[in-house]
C-alpha positions in Angstrom: -0.3 0.0 -0.2 0.9 3.3 -0.5 2.2 6.5 2.2 0.7 8.7 0.2 -1.8 10.6 1.7 -5.5 10.5 1.9 -7.7 13.4 1.8 -12.0 12.7 1.9 -14.3 15.2 1.9 -17.5 14.7 3.9 -19.9 16.7 5.2 -21.1 17.8 8.3 -23.3 14.6 9.2 -20.6 12.2 6.8 -18.0 13.6 9.5 -20.4 13.0 12.6 -21.1 10.1 11.6 -17.2 8.9 11.1 -16.3 10.1 15.1 -19.0 8.5 16.5 -18.7 5.2 15.2 -14.7 6.4 15.6 -15.9 6.4 19.4 -17.5 2.9 19.4 -14.9 1.2 18.2 -12.8 2.6 20.7 -15.7 2.1 24.0 -15.6 -1.2 23.0 -11.8 -1.8 22.3 -12.1 -0.2 26.6 -14.2 -2.8 27.2 -12.2 -5.5 25.5 -8.8 -4.1 27.6 -7.5 -3.9 23.7 -5.5 -1.1 22.9 -6.8 1.7 21.5 -3.5 3.4 19.7 -4.5 3.8 16.5 -8.5 4.5 16.7 -6.9 7.3 18.9 -4.8 8.6 16.2 -7.6 9.2 14.0 -10.0 10.2 16.2 -7.9 12.8 16.9 -7.1 13.7 13.4 -10.7 13.8 12.6 -11.5 16.1 15.4 -8.2 18.3 13.6 -9.5 18.0 10.2 -9.6 21.8 8.7 -12.8 22.8 7.1 -12.4 24.0 3.3 -14.3 26.9 2.9 -15.2 27.3 -1.2 -15.6 30.0 -3.2 -18.9 30.8 -4.6 -19.5 34.0 -6.3 -22.3 35.5 -9.1 -21.2 34.5 -12.4 -18.3 32.5 -11.7 -17.4 28.3 -12.5 -16.2 26.7 -10.2 -13.9 25.0 -12.9 -11.2 27.9 -12.6 
């Protein structure tokens, strides 16, 4: 597998769904006394992810 970065575009609902799903997975792993390091790292990235602002103007094409 490539070591390159992946970029996901998520709306608010998808971001929230992913966040809650990962948190549920982490809670399940804690119950089973499994290490949560990988899930913790992904959760932190998801929480700290920047919100990209989309420029929209009158009569402008989104393609530049």
